[in-house]
N, C-alpha and C positions, 0 to 999 in steps of 0.2 A: 272347163265350164259347161260343155254341152250335156254333161251328165248330171249337173245340178238340178234340183227340183224347185219348181215355182208354184206359188199359190196354193189354194185350198184343195185343188184337184191333184196335186202332187205330179205336175207335168214337168217334162224335161224341155230343153230348147228345141229338140226335134218335134215333140208334140205341138209346141207353140208355133213352130214354123209351118207345120202341115195344117194346123188349124187356121192359120192366116191365109192359106191358099197361095202363098208366094213360093213358087218353085225356085226362083233365084235365091231366096233366103235360105231355103233348105240346102241347096247345093253349096252355098257359101259356108254354112255351118259344117257340112260334111268335108269340104275342101280345107277349111281352116284346121279342123281337127287332124286331118291327114298331114298337113304341112307342119303342124306343131308337134307331130308324133304322139298326139293324145289318143288314148284308147277310147273309142266311141262305142257306147253300149246301146245299139239300136233296139235291143230286146227289153229295155226298161219299160215298165208299165206304170200307168197312172193309178189313181185310187180305185178305178173300176176294172183294173186288170187289162187295160187297153194299151197296145203299143202304138207307136207313130203310124205303123202300117194300118192298124185298125182305123185311125183317124182318116188316113188317105182313102181307104176303101169306103168308109161311111159317107165321105163327101164326094166320091167319084173323081179323085185326083190321080189319074192313071200315071202321069209323068212322075209324080211324087212317089207313087208306089214303086215304080221302076228304079228310082234313085235309091230308095231304102233297101230294096231287094239286092241291089248291087253290093250292099254291105253285109247282108245276112239273109240267106234263104230260109233260115229257121223261123223267120217271122211269119211265114205262110201257115205254120201249124199252131201259132200262138192263139190261145183262147182267152176271151175276156171273162168277167165274173158270171156271165150267163152261158159260158161255154161256146161262144160264137167265134168263128174264125174270121179273118178279114174278108175272105171270099163270101162268107154268109152275110156279112154286113153290107157288102156291095150289092148282093142280090136283094136283100131286104129293102134297100133304099133305091132299087131300080137303076143302079149304075151298071148297065149291061157291059159297056166297053171295059170298065175296070174289072168287073167280075170275070169276063172272058180272058183278060190279061192275067189275072191271078190264077185262074184255072190252068192256063197254058204254062205258066211258070211252075206250078206244082207238079206238072208232068215231067219236068226236066230233071 
């Protein structure tokens, strides 16, 4: 179920959880998928080419970014329809803590 798409923006449950700002909800989805042996595709994009990590970066949700990156470091290099990475979105929206976190993760 976490990979199903919802609404006109073609979001997954991960997108919706991050958009809600509820870290507990995101962790619940990630944990449920793991417990049920479901393959969770954290790299899925919405209609604008944004991953759930783009959403977290855009909103300054550093904890959510950390949870998502624990599933896939490839998310750091993902670009949206305007060729912006999650780090660039965090910077553009002045979420310095999130931007610093993403930059430090990209060095690992």
